[in-house]
C-alpha positions as CSV (number, residue, x, y, z in Angstrom):
1,M,78.8,174.9,23.8
2,K,81.8,173.4,22.0
3,R,79.5,172.5,19.1
4,L,78.1,176.0,19.0
5,R,81.6,177.5,18.9
6,T,82.5,175.2,16.1
7,L,79.4,176.2,14.1
8,F,80.0,179.9,14.7
9,S,83.6,179.5,13.5
10,L,82.4,177.8,10.4
11,I,79.8,180.5,9.7
12,L,82.5,183.2,10.3
13,A,84.9,181.5,7.9
14,V,82.3,181.4,5.2
15,F,81.4,185.0,5.8
16,L,85.0,186.1,5.5
17,L,85.5,184.0,2.4
18,F,82.7,185.8,0.5
19,S,83.2,189.3,1.9
20,S,87.0,189.7,1.4
21,V,87.7,192.7,-0.8
22,G,89.3,191.9,-4.2
23,M,88.9,188.1,-3.8
24,I,89.1,186.3,-7.1
25,E,86.2,184.3,-8.4
26,A,86.3,180.5,-8.3
27,K,87.6,178.9,-11.5
28,E,85.0,178.2,-14.1
29,K,84.3,174.6,-14.8
30,N,86.3,174.6,-18.0
31,E,89.5,176.1,-16.5
32,L,92.3,173.7,-15.6
33,A,94.4,175.9,-13.4
34,T,94.8,179.4,-12.1
35,V,97.9,181.7,-12.0
36,L,98.1,184.8,-9.9
37,L,99.9,187.5,-11.9
38,V,101.3,190.7,-10.4
39,P,101.9,192.6,-13.6
40,L,104.7,195.0,-14.5
41,D,102.0,197.7,-15.0
42,D,98.4,198.0,-16.2
43,R,99.1,198.2,-20.0
44,P,97.7,195.5,-22.3
45,A,101.2,193.9,-22.9
46,N,101.4,193.1,-19.2
47,T,97.7,192.1,-18.5
48,Y,95.8,191.2,-21.7
49,F,98.6,189.5,-23.4
50,P,99.5,187.0,-20.7
51,Q,95.8,186.4,-19.9
52,Q,95.0,185.5,-23.5
53,V,98.0,183.2,-23.7
54,G,96.9,181.5,-20.5
55,H,93.3,181.2,-21.8
56,S,94.6,179.6,-25.0
57,A,96.0,176.8,-22.8
58,G,93.1,176.5,-20.4
59,V,94.8,178.5,-17.6
60,D,93.1,181.4,-15.9
61,V,95.5,184.3,-15.3
62,I,94.2,186.6,-12.6
63,V,95.6,190.1,-11.9
64,P,94.9,192.4,-9.0
65,P,92.0,194.9,-9.2
66,K,92.8,197.9,-11.5
67,E,92.7,200.4,-8.6
68,M,95.7,198.5,-7.0
69,I,98.0,198.4,-9.9
70,G,98.2,202.1,-10.8
71,Y,97.7,204.1,-14.0
72,F,100.3,205.7,-16.1
73,T,102.5,207.8,-13.8
74,E,100.4,206.9,-10.8
75,P,102.2,204.0,-9.1
76,G,100.5,200.8,-8.0
77,N,100.0,200.0,-4.3
78,G,102.5,197.3,-3.3
79,E,101.1,197.0,0.2
80,E,97.5,196.4,-1.0
81,I,98.7,194.1,-3.8
82,S,100.6,192.0,-1.2
83,K,97.4,191.6,0.9
84,W,95.5,190.7,-2.2
85,V,98.0,188.0,-3.2
86,L,97.9,186.4,0.2
87,E,94.1,186.5,0.4
88,N,93.9,184.7,-2.9
89,A,96.9,182.5,-2.8
90,D,95.1,179.4,-1.8
91,Q,93.0,179.5,-5.0
92,A,96.0,179.7,-7.2
93,D,98.2,176.9,-8.7
94,G,101.2,179.2,-9.3
95,F,102.4,182.7,-9.1
96,V,104.0,185.2,-11.6
97,I,105.2,188.3,-9.8
98,S,106.7,191.5,-11.0
99,T,109.0,192.9,-8.3
100,S,108.8,196.3,-10.0
101,M,105.1,196.5,-9.3
102,L,105.4,195.2,-5.7
103,A,108.5,197.3,-4.8
104,Y,108.0,200.5,-6.7
105,G,104.5,200.5,-8.2
106,G,105.3,199.5,-11.8
107,L,107.7,200.0,-14.6
108,V,107.5,203.8,-14.9
109,A,107.7,204.2,-11.1
110,S,110.7,202.0,-11.0
111,R,112.6,204.6,-13.0
112,T,112.3,207.2,-10.3
113,G,113.9,207.3,-6.9
114,V,110.7,208.4,-5.1
115,K,110.3,205.2,-3.1
116,S,113.0,204.4,-0.6
117,L,114.9,201.1,-0.5
118,E,113.5,200.4,2.9
119,D,109.9,200.9,1.8
120,S,110.5,198.9,-1.4
121,L,111.8,195.9,0.6
122,K,108.7,195.9,2.8
123,D,106.4,195.3,0.0
124,I,108.2,192.4,-1.6
125,Q,108.3,190.2,1.6
126,V,105.1,188.6,0.3
127,I,107.2,186.6,-2.1
128,K,108.9,184.8,0.8
129,K,105.6,184.3,2.5
130,L,104.1,182.6,-0.5
131,K,106.9,180.0,-0.6
132,E,106.6,179.4,3.1
133,L,102.9,178.9,2.9
134,Y,102.7,177.0,-0.4
135,P,106.1,175.3,-1.0
136,E,104.7,173.1,-3.7
137,K,103.4,175.9,-5.9
138,P,105.8,177.5,-8.4
139,V,106.8,181.1,-7.7
140,Y,108.2,182.9,-10.8
141,V,109.6,186.4,-10.2
142,F,110.8,189.0,-12.7
143,D,112.3,192.4,-12.4
144,T,114.1,194.8,-14.8
145,I,117.6,196.1,-15.0
146,Q,116.8,199.8,-15.4
147,R,117.0,201.2,-19.0
148,L,119.3,203.9,-20.2
149,A,116.6,206.7,-20.4
150,V,114.0,208.3,-18.3
151,T,110.3,207.9,-19.2
152,A,109.0,210.4,-21.7
153,I,106.0,211.4,-19.6
154,S,106.0,214.9,-21.0
155,D,107.6,217.0,-23.7
156,E,110.0,218.3,-21.1
157,Y,111.1,214.8,-20.0
158,A,111.3,213.8,-23.7
159,K,114.2,216.4,-23.9
160,Y,116.1,214.5,-21.2
161,Y,115.3,211.1,-22.7
162,S,118.2,211.3,-25.2
163,L,120.5,213.3,-23.0
164,I,120.4,210.9,-20.1
165,S,120.8,207.9,-22.5
166,E,123.9,209.6,-23.9
167,W,125.2,210.4,-20.4
168,A,124.8,206.8,-19.2
169,I,126.6,205.4,-22.2
170,L,129.5,207.9,-21.9
171,Y,129.8,207.5,-18.2
172,D,130.3,203.8,-18.7
173,K,132.9,204.3,-21.4
174,V,134.8,207.2,-19.7
175,V,134.6,206.3,-16.0
176,N,134.2,202.5,-16.0
177,L,136.3,201.6,-19.1
178,G,138.7,204.5,-19.4
179,M,137.6,205.5,-22.9
180,A,137.6,208.9,-24.5
181,G,134.7,211.4,-24.1
182,K,135.3,213.3,-20.8
183,E,134.5,216.7,-22.3
184,R,131.2,215.6,-23.7
185,L,130.3,213.9,-20.4
186,D,131.0,217.1,-18.5
187,E,128.9,219.1,-21.0
188,L,126.0,216.6,-20.6
189,E,126.1,217.0,-16.8
190,S,125.8,220.7,-17.2
191,L,122.8,220.3,-19.6
192,I,120.8,217.9,-17.5
193,P,119.3,219.3,-14.3
194,A,121.1,218.0,-11.2
195,S,117.8,216.9,-9.6
196,V,116.8,214.8,-12.7
197,L,120.2,213.1,-12.8
198,E,120.3,212.5,-9.1
199,D,116.9,210.9,-9.1
200,Y,118.0,208.7,-12.0
201,K,121.1,207.5,-10.2
202,K,119.1,207.0,-6.9
203,A,116.6,204.8,-8.7
204,R,119.4,202.7,-10.4
205,A,121.2,202.1,-7.1
206,R,118.0,201.0,-5.3
207,N,116.8,198.7,-8.1
208,H,120.2,197.1,-8.4
209,T,120.2,196.3,-4.7
210,V,116.7,194.7,-5.0
211,N,117.9,192.6,-8.0
212,K,120.8,191.2,-6.0
213,I,118.4,190.3,-3.2
214,M,116.2,188.5,-5.6
215,I,119.1,186.3,-6.6
216,D,119.7,185.6,-2.9
217,W,116.1,184.5,-2.6
218,V,116.5,182.1,-5.5
219,H,119.5,180.6,-3.7
220,Q,117.5,180.4,-0.4
221,G,114.6,178.6,-2.1
222,Y,111.9,181.3,-2.0
223,I,111.9,181.8,-5.8
224,D,111.7,178.9,-8.3
225,N,112.7,180.9,-11.3
226,L,113.9,184.5,-11.8
227,I,114.2,186.7,-14.9
228,L,116.1,190.0,-14.7
229,A,115.1,191.6,-18.0
230,Q,117.3,194.3,-19.4
231,D,115.0,197.2,-20.3
232,D,115.8,199.3,-23.3
233,A,119.6,199.5,-23.5
234,A,122.7,199.5,-25.7
235,P,126.1,197.7,-25.7
236,Y,127.5,200.4,-23.3
237,G,125.8,202.1,-20.4
238,L,125.4,201.9,-16.6
239,H,123.4,198.7,-17.0
240,R,126.4,196.9,-18.5
241,A,128.4,196.9,-15.2
242,E,125.2,196.1,-13.2
243,R,124.5,193.1,-15.5
244,E,128.1,191.8,-15.0
245,Q,127.7,192.1,-11.2
246,L,124.4,190.3,-11.3
247,L,125.7,187.5,-13.5
248,A,128.8,187.1,-11.2
249,K,126.5,186.7,-8.3
250,V,124.4,184.1,-10.1
251,N,127.6,182.1,-10.9
252,E,128.9,182.5,-7.4
253,L,125.7,181.1,-5.9
254,H,125.4,178.4,-8.6
255,V,121.8,179.3,-9.6
256,Q,122.4,179.6,-13.4
257,D,119.6,177.1,-14.1
258,Q,117.1,179.2,-12.2
259,V,118.1,182.8,-13.1
260,S,118.1,184.3,-16.6
261,V,119.3,187.8,-17.6
262,F,118.3,188.9,-21.1
263,P,117.0,192.0,-23.0
264,G,113.3,192.5,-22.7
265,A,110.6,193.6,-20.2
266,D,107.0,193.7,-21.3
267,E,107.0,190.2,-22.7
268,V,108.0,188.4,-19.5
269,G,104.5,188.0,-18.2
270,V,103.7,185.9,-21.4
271,V,107.0,184.0,-21.1
272,Y,106.2,183.0,-17.5
273,V,102.6,182.1,-18.1
274,S,104.0,179.7,-20.8
275,R,106.5,178.3,-18.3
276,F,103.7,177.6,-15.9
277,V,101.6,175.9,-18.6
278,N,104.5,173.6,-19.5
279,H,105.2,173.0,-15.8
280,Y,101.5,172.1,-15.3
281,F,101.4,169.7,-18.3
282,H,104.9,168.3,-17.7
283,T,106.0,169.3,-21.3
284,S,108.9,171.1,-23.0
285,P,108.2,172.0,-26.6
286,K,111.3,171.6,-28.9
287,F,112.0,174.6,-31.1
288,F,114.0,174.6,-34.4
289,I,115.3,178.1,-35.2
290,E,115.6,179.7,-38.7
291,Y,116.6,183.2,-39.5
292,G,115.1,185.0,-42.6
293,G,117.9,187.5,-42.7
294,I,121.3,187.5,-41.0
295,H,121.9,184.9,-38.2
296,G,121.2,186.0,-34.7
297,E,124.9,185.6,-33.7
298,D,125.7,188.5,-36.1
299,W,123.1,190.9,-34.9
300,I,122.5,193.1,-31.8
301,A,119.0,194.4,-32.1
302,P,118.2,198.1,-31.4
303,F,117.7,198.8,-27.6
304,E,119.5,195.6,-26.7
305,D,123.0,194.7,-25.5
306,T,123.6,191.1,-26.5
307,T,123.6,189.2,-29.7
308,F,120.1,188.1,-30.7
309,D,120.8,184.4,-30.7
310,Y,121.6,184.6,-27.0
311,N,118.2,186.3,-26.5
312,V,116.5,183.6,-28.5
313,Q,118.1,180.9,-26.3
314,K,117.1,182.6,-23.1
315,H,113.5,183.3,-24.0
316,I,112.9,179.7,-25.1
317,A,114.4,178.2,-22.0
318,S,112.5,180.6,-19.8
319,A,109.2,179.8,-21.5
320,G,109.7,176.1,-20.7
321,G,111.0,175.0,-24.1
322,T,114.2,173.6,-25.6
323,I,116.1,174.1,-28.8
324,V,117.0,171.3,-31.2
325,D,119.5,171.4,-34.1
326,N,117.7,168.8,-36.1
327,E,114.5,170.1,-37.7
328,D,112.9,166.7,-37.9
329,Q,112.9,166.6,-34.0
330,A,111.1,170.0,-33.7
331,D,107.7,170.5,-32.3
332,I,107.7,174.2,-33.3
333,H,109.6,175.9,-36.2
334,L,110.5,179.4,-35.1
335,L,111.1,181.7,-38.1
336,L,112.7,185.0,-37.3
337,N,112.5,188.0,-39.6
338,T,116.0,189.5,-39.0
339,P,117.7,192.3,-41.0
340,S,119.0,191.4,-44.5
341,S,122.7,191.5,-45.2
342,S,122.1,194.3,-47.7
343,S,119.1,196.2,-49.0
344,S,119.5,194.4,-52.4
345,T,118.6,191.1,-50.7
346,R,115.6,192.3,-48.8
347,S,113.0,191.2,-51.3
348,K,114.6,187.8,-51.6
349,D,114.7,187.3,-47.8
350,I,111.0,188.1,-47.5
351,G,110.2,185.7,-50.3
352,W,112.2,183.0,-48.5
353,L,110.4,183.5,-45.2
354,V,107.0,183.4,-46.8
355,N,107.8,180.3,-48.9
356,R,109.4,178.6,-46.0
357,T,106.2,179.2,-44.0
358,K,104.1,177.7,-46.8
359,E,106.4,174.7,-47.2
360,L,106.3,173.9,-43.5
361,M,102.6,174.3,-43.3
362,A,102.1,172.0,-46.3
363,K,104.0,169.3,-44.2
364,G,101.7,169.9,-41.2
365,K,104.4,171.5,-39.1
366,Q,103.7,174.1,-36.4
367,V,105.1,177.5,-37.4
368,S,105.7,180.5,-35.2
369,I,106.9,183.8,-36.6
370,G,109.0,186.4,-34.7
371,D,108.8,189.6,-36.7
372,V,111.7,191.3,-35.0
373,L,113.1,193.4,-37.8
374,V,111.5,196.8,-37.1
375,V,111.2,198.4,-33.6
376,N,107.6,199.0,-32.4
377,K,105.8,197.5,-35.4
378,A,105.4,194.8,-38.0
379,D,107.6,194.7,-41.1
380,E,104.9,195.8,-43.4
381,P,106.2,194.4,-46.7
382,F,106.8,191.0,-45.1
383,V,103.5,190.8,-43.2
384,M,101.3,191.9,-46.1
385,K,102.9,189.3,-48.4
386,L,102.5,186.7,-45.7
387,A,98.8,187.4,-45.3
388,E,98.2,187.1,-49.0
389,S,100.2,183.9,-49.3
390,V,99.3,181.7,-46.4
391,D,96.4,180.8,-44.2
392,L,97.0,183.0,-41.1
393,T,94.9,180.7,-38.9
394,K,97.5,177.9,-39.5
395,I,100.3,180.0,-37.9
396,L,100.8,179.0,-34.3
397,S,101.9,182.4,-33.1
398,Y,103.1,185.8,-34.5
399,S,104.4,189.1,-33.0
400,G,106.1,192.2,-34.2
401,W,105.3,194.3,-31.2
402,N,107.9,196.7,-29.8
403,T,111.5,195.7,-29.3
404,A,113.0,192.5,-30.8
405,G,113.0,190.9,-27.3
406,N,109.4,191.8,-26.7
407,A,108.3,190.4,-30.1
408,L,110.4,187.3,-29.5
409,G,109.0,186.6,-26.1
410,I,105.4,187.0,-27.1
411,T,105.9,184.7,-30.1
412,V,107.7,182.0,-28.1
413,G,105.4,182.2,-25.1
414,H,102.2,182.0,-27.1
415,A,103.5,179.1,-29.2
416,A,104.9,177.1,-26.3
417,A,101.7,177.5,-24.2
418,R,99.3,176.7,-27.0
419,F,101.3,173.7,-28.2
420,A,101.6,172.3,-24.7
421,F,97.8,172.4,-24.4
422,L,97.0,170.9,-27.8
423,N,99.4,168.0,-27.3
424,Q,97.9,166.5,-24.2
425,T,97.1,162.9,-24.8
426,S,94.4,162.6,-22.1
427,G,92.0,164.7,-24.0
428,F,89.6,167.3,-22.8
429,G,85.9,168.1,-23.3
430,V,84.8,170.0,-26.4
431,P,83.7,173.1,-24.4
432,L,87.2,173.6,-23.1
433,Y,88.7,173.0,-26.6
434,E,86.3,175.7,-28.0
435,Q,87.0,178.1,-25.1
436,T,90.8,177.9,-25.5
437,A,90.6,178.0,-29.3
438,K,88.6,181.3,-29.2
439,A,91.3,182.8,-26.9
440,H,94.0,181.6,-29.3
441,Y,92.5,182.9,-32.5
442,E,91.4,186.2,-30.9
443,F,95.0,186.7,-29.8
444,L,96.4,185.8,-33.2
445,L,94.0,188.2,-34.9
446,H,94.9,190.8,-32.3
447,R,98.6,190.5,-33.1
448,F,98.2,191.2,-36.8
449,A,95.7,194.0,-36.3
450,K,97.8,195.6,-33.5
451,D,101.3,195.2,-34.9
452,Q,100.5,196.0,-38.4
453,G,97.1,197.8,-38.4
454,Y,97.7,200.0,-35.3
455,K,101.5,200.5,-35.5
456,N,101.8,201.0,-39.2
457,V,98.5,202.6,-40.1
458,V,96.5,204.0,-37.1
459,H,99.4,205.3,-35.0
460,P,101.0,207.5,-37.7
461,A,97.5,208.8,-38.6
462,A,96.9,209.6,-34.9
463,R,100.2,211.4,-34.6
464,T,99.3,213.6,-37.6
465,Y,95.8,214.2,-36.1
466,I,97.3,215.2,-32.7
467,Q,99.6,217.7,-34.4
468,Q,96.6,219.2,-36.1
469,I,94.7,219.7,-32.9
470,G,97.7,221.0,-31.0
471,A,98.1,218.2,-28.5
472,S,101.1,216.1,-27.3
473,E,101.3,212.5,-28.2
474,W,103.0,211.7,-24.8
475,S,100.4,213.5,-22.7
476,L,97.0,214.0,-24.3
477,G,95.5,215.8,-21.3
478,D,92.0,217.2,-22.2
479,K,92.4,215.9,-25.8
480,Y,92.3,212.3,-24.6
481,D,88.6,211.7,-25.4
482,I,88.8,213.1,-29.0
483,V,92.0,211.2,-29.7
484,N,90.7,208.0,-28.1
485,N,87.6,208.2,-30.4
486,F,89.8,208.7,-33.4
487,V,91.9,205.7,-32.6
488,K,88.8,203.6,-31.7
489,E,87.3,204.2,-35.1
490,K,90.4,203.7,-37.1
491,L,91.7,200.6,-35.3
492,T,88.2,198.9,-35.3
493,K,88.3,199.2,-39.1
494,E,91.8,197.8,-39.3
495,T,90.7,194.8,-37.1
496,E,87.8,194.3,-39.4
497,Y,90.3,194.3,-42.4
498,W,92.5,191.7,-40.8
499,Y,89.5,189.6,-39.8
500,Q,89.0,188.8,-43.5
501,Y,91.9,186.4,-43.2
502,F,90.1,184.6,-40.4
503,D,86.5,184.7,-41.6
504,S,84.8,181.3,-42.3
505,K,88.0,179.4,-41.7
506,K,87.6,175.9,-40.4
507,V,90.1,175.6,-37.5
508,Y,91.4,172.7,-35.5
509,I,90.6,173.0,-31.8
510,G,91.8,169.7,-30.2
511,S,91.7,165.9,-30.2
512,R,90.4,163.2,-27.9
513,G,91.7,159.7,-28.7
514,T,91.6,159.3,-32.5
515,K,88.9,162.0,-32.9
516,D,89.8,165.5,-34.0
517,F,87.5,168.4,-33.4
518,Y,87.1,171.5,-35.6
519,K,85.1,174.7,-35.5
520,T,84.4,177.4,-38.1
521,I,85.1,181.0,-37.3
522,S,81.7,182.5,-38.1
523,S,81.9,186.2,-37.1
524,L,83.8,189.1,-35.5
525,E,81.3,189.6,-32.7
526,S,82.8,192.8,-31.3
527,V,86.0,194.8,-31.1
528,H,87.1,196.7,-27.9
529,V,89.5,199.6,-28.5
530,K,90.8,202.1,-26.0
531,L,94.0,204.1,-25.3
532,P,95.1,202.6,-21.9
533,W,97.2,205.7,-21.0
534,P,96.9,209.3,-22.2
535,R,99.3,208.7,-25.0
536,I,99.2,206.9,-28.3
537,F,102.2,204.6,-28.0
538,E,100.0,201.5,-27.2
539,A,96.3,200.7,-27.5
540,E,94.0,198.2,-26.0
541,L,92.6,195.9,-28.7
542,E,90.4,193.0,-27.8
543,P,88.5,191.3,-30.7
544,H,85.8,188.8,-29.8
545,L,85.2,185.9,-32.3
546,E,82.2,183.6,-32.7
547,F,82.5,179.9,-33.7
548,N,79.9,177.5,-35.2
């Protein structure tokens, strides 16, 4: 009888294993490790980007099923995601978790006060459970310090976008710092509906409380590393006082080495995947920093609240890297396209950046480029000259997407993860080298086609097209399909254009002992394009390459 009970228990365990809803598939034979990622939301920056960066280093990045993580203004289900995480935790080697998704349902939902503090706290308890069950597995958690503005989910809300930003800045100046502006502050409070303003303040208070609790959990050992990313901001605003309080708590608990506070948001998934890769390989790539324009200590980027050099330091450390002052000691040369000191020196600065890239490549150095000058897109004069002057496949990473912090984190995270994989001395099999190389070059092609092709070419054309058909670019409604098809056609062509710089290139994929392995990029097999939300701000772009 005892033997029968044992057999029944075994059969039941096997049945449960294969019948659990949402269970992740076992790692393919070529994958080295698996990370469970609870993303900030379902947009490509928070799902596709970290997955591709992980794949470029042999790490599978698994996200919850789409129906759990929400869509646009529909929040994700923190309770279901928590269950999914626990069901799959034993198959993971590490965890990257957005508190915004677990607690509120995603980034957009975090900006509203709909979900109570009590309910929000229930859905983040899974973080503590993970560390209790798997103390040896790294748990990386990130959240945001709420931005100045509300989300422009409609033309009506777009009106309040600037008004609430101005109110938050003035409130900080007038009430917190005793500066002038009381009359305008009163006027703004009469212009903004009381319900909108109260919801905004309610969300801020709730989120700030959760952020403080996350710092406590670091101190208590439940979280190995925490990033509190400052969403779109400015030097003044309600976030300034919140940030000071959070940093004071970090210092009070002596967890400065485990908690980072810096401008950003959508790039943190990539940054933390890189951190896991470097943890897994026991590496820490050394970065040497060079600015194409003004130095980072002399620039505060748009939508940010600290000098840019601070942001660079924090992103590199969070991604698992270090900074060196001697370029001869560098593993990765990070070139940053910052503003010129004057318009008259712009052409010279672009020329220097391109020539410096060529010079470093000629010496066999690894070069990463953070195109942080222009918000939401590549710096077109720079990136076009770069493409015509250097072999783009020799660049380790590139990004010009969205804010300076976003572009910086994507560039640094991709570079650090890929470098860590390529510099393993034990050597891997050729199938793994080819698999990771495909992911790497697909993401590199994606970056140029997306940041330049979509943001500078297709997006403006789509905006004009939307105006012609009488739709809203922030809420496409029943015009979604026609606009999506327009974007699909145009962005596919732009991706094909950028593929010319990758076509037939012989690329290094890895080494084993003294033997180096190469493949040739033979074709652009397919291009997937889709608007992930009913707006045109971002687009899914997934090119698929073939090697021979």
